[in-house]
N, C-alpha and C positions, 0 to 999 in steps of 0.2 A: 394477338390473333389467336382465336379457337383452334383447336386440331380438327383436321375433316374426319378423321377416324374412318374404319371400313367396318360397318356392322354387319356381324355373322358370316365371316370369313374364317375360315379354320382348313387345315391340312385334311386332306382327304374328303372334306364335306361340302365343299363347293358345289354351286348348283351346275347342272348338264350344260353341255355347249348348244347354242341353238342351233335349228336346223337339222335336231336329230342325229347329229355327227358325234356327240359326245361318248366319249370312251368308258364312261363311269368312274368310279373313285377306287384309290390303293388305299389298304389299311394301313392307319399311321404307322410310321418306321420303316415301311418297306421299302427296299432299295431299288432303285429302278434302274438299268443297264449298268455296265461296269466299273467296277470300283476305279475311283482315283488315286495315283499313284501318292504315297505319302508327302507331304508338303503341301498340297491341294492343287498343283499345276496339272494342267490339263496340255498332252505333248501331243505331237502330230499323230505318233501311234496309237493313242486313244483315241483321236477321232476319227482314224482311218477303221479302227476295229469296231467302233459303234456304226459306223456306217456300212460295213462287211456284216456284222450280227443282224442289222435293221429287218430283213425279212424274218427271223427265227426268235426275234424278241416284241414284246409289246410293250410299250411306255420307254424304250431306249430313246436317245436322241438320234435321230435318222436325218438323211439329207433327200431331199425331193427337188427333182431338177425340172419340173414341169412349170415354173412358176418364171413369171418376169423377173422377178425379183433374184432366181438363181437359185441354187439350193438352200433348202432351209428344215427345221423343225416344224412340223403341222402340228396347232394347236391341240388336235384330238390326242397325238401320243403323248402330252404332258401329263394325261389322265386326271386332270382338273385338280392337283395335289400344289398345293403351295404353303408355304412357311407359315409358321406360328405366330412370328412377330412382324409387327408394324415396321416398316420403314419410312422416316419421313425427311423430305428435302425441304428447307426454306431458303427465301433468295428476295431479296430487295433491291429494286432500283429505282432511281429518282430521273425523270424523264421530263426534259424543257418543252412539254405541250398540254394541251387541255386534256382535261378527264376524259371527255368523248372520244377523243384520238387514241389515247390509250386503252380503253376498253372495247372499242370496236372488234379489235381482232379475236378477242376471247369471247363473243357473242353467237360465234358460228364456229363449229369443230372444222369446216372446210378452210378458215381461215387460219386457222391454228396449224394446219397442214405446213404452213407458209415457212414458219419460224422453227418445227419441230419435224425434222424429215423421218423421225422413226414412225410416225403415224402417216399410212402409207395407203389408208382407204376410210372413206365413211359413208354410212349408209343409213338413211332415214326408214322409219317404221311407218308402214302408211296405218297402221291400227293405232299407231298413240295419238297423244295431239301436238306433237313437235318438240317434246322437251327429252324426246329418247333418241338416242343415236349409236347405232353400231358402229366399234371402232375397230379397226385392224392394226396392228403395230407389229415391228421388227426389232427384233434386239439381238445383238451379237457381242459376246465378250470375247475380245483377243482374238484367237485363231479357231474359237469353237464355234459350229454349226449356230448360224443362225436362227432365233427363234420366233415363231409365229403366235403373238399375242392377241387374243380375242377378248373383246368386251362390250359389253351394253352401258351407255353414261345416260343417267338423268340428270336435270338440273333440279336443284334444291332450293326452294325459297323463291324469292321473284325471279320472273323471267326476266333473263339478260338483255334481249332485245327491249323489252318496255322499258327497263332500266335505262337504256342507253336514250331511246327517243326523249325518256323525262331529262336525260343530262342534257341533250341538245337543246333542248326548250330552254332549260335554265340559263345554258350560255347565250343562248340567242337574246335572252330579257338583260343580260350585260352582268358586270361583277358584281358579286353578291358580298355578304360580311362573313366572316368566319372561313370553315374547310367545308367542303363537298366532299361526301363520300359514297361508292357505290362498290358492289362486290358481285361476284360471280360463283356458285358453287355447284360442285356435281359430285357424284358418286355413282358406282358400278351397281347393277342391279343383277349380272349376272357374268359369267367368265371370269377373267384378269380381276383380283380384287383391287381396287383402286378407288380413290377419292381426290379431291381439289378444292384449294380457295385462292381466290384473288381478289384483292381488296384494292381499290383505286382511292387514293385521298389528294384531292386538288387542294392547292393550297398556293398563296401568294411566292413568287418568285424571289429568292433572295438577291438584292442588288448585286452583290459582288460574283454572282453567277451570270449577270445580264452584261457586266459590262463590256464583254468583248463584243457582245452582239445586244446594241442598244433595241435594233428593233424586234429582238427577241419576245418571244410569251409572257404576258404579264403574270403567268401561272405557269406551275409543274405541278407534275404527278408524280406522287409516291406511289409505287406498284409494288406488292407485296403477296409472294408466292408463298402457297403451303401444300405439296404433293406428296400423298401418301399411298402406299402401296405394299403386297406381300410378293416375295419374290418364289417362281416358280420352284419348287422342291428340288428341280436336277439340278438347277443353278445351284444350289445351298450345298447339295451333295457331289456337283462335279467341279465346283469352281470355290465357296466360302462366300459368307455373308459379306464379309468386308471390301474383298477387292470387287465385287458386283456392287456395292454401295457407294465406295470411290468412284468407280466408272458410271454410274448414273447420276453422281452429284456433276461429274464436266458433263455431263450431256445436258442438264437440267440450265447448270451456268450458260452453256454455249447456246443454248436454244434463246435465253432470257436475253442476250447478248444479239441475237439474230432479231427478238423482238424489238427491242429499244431500237436498233436502227431501222427498222420498218415503220415506227412512229415519227421518229425524226424526219424521216425521208417524206412521210405524209405532209409532215408540217411543215417542211420547208416549202413543198409543192404549193401548199394553199397559200402560203406568204408573197409567193413570186409574183 
């Protein structure tokens, strides 16, 4: 698989937040908020102090209690500052389901919300051609305040829904020879720097995997995910890269497990 990459993202130089709410950028290396005790752990006393100092500090992790999600750090207080390093997560699942079934959830961000609970809101942009969506996500590490992440995501390459139509047509035409392969790519155009790539490869199911269910699908789909992003600088400063990367890896794996369950549930319902 080829890396998705995040073009043009750097600490202190990310584009403004949409809607005129951007808080500007901070100079590279500028510290935001209170320092973390040696060892990189954020204790309750630090969280409490961050909340207490919020009205007097610009860019500090703060609490906002006017949201349905509860207290969280508004995106604009992050000052559009992100780490200079790309973090990449890769995950592969083999699903006993047709390619079209596995691809469909990735063709609409509102469907992605079903297995990625951190994605809390999806908004279309009327001026665009339907390829761009504004995404709102929530992330919380341990007991630190929840962080709001805003990004505009655009599909790259072939339009996913058109690819899905092609896959369904091929499926209706009957089994072919060789492997079928489709992909969904996206990247951010503003806000939280992130990019992704999901490849779907349909192949004939191995006989040993069908022995327990002779009526199972004759094909299986290999789904390969690659997700790239840059951490908010405040997480790097308060928590550290490695703990956050480990935590996000678990989120990715758990989300993919929910995704597999979703695909299998639909496949079984269609066979019933």
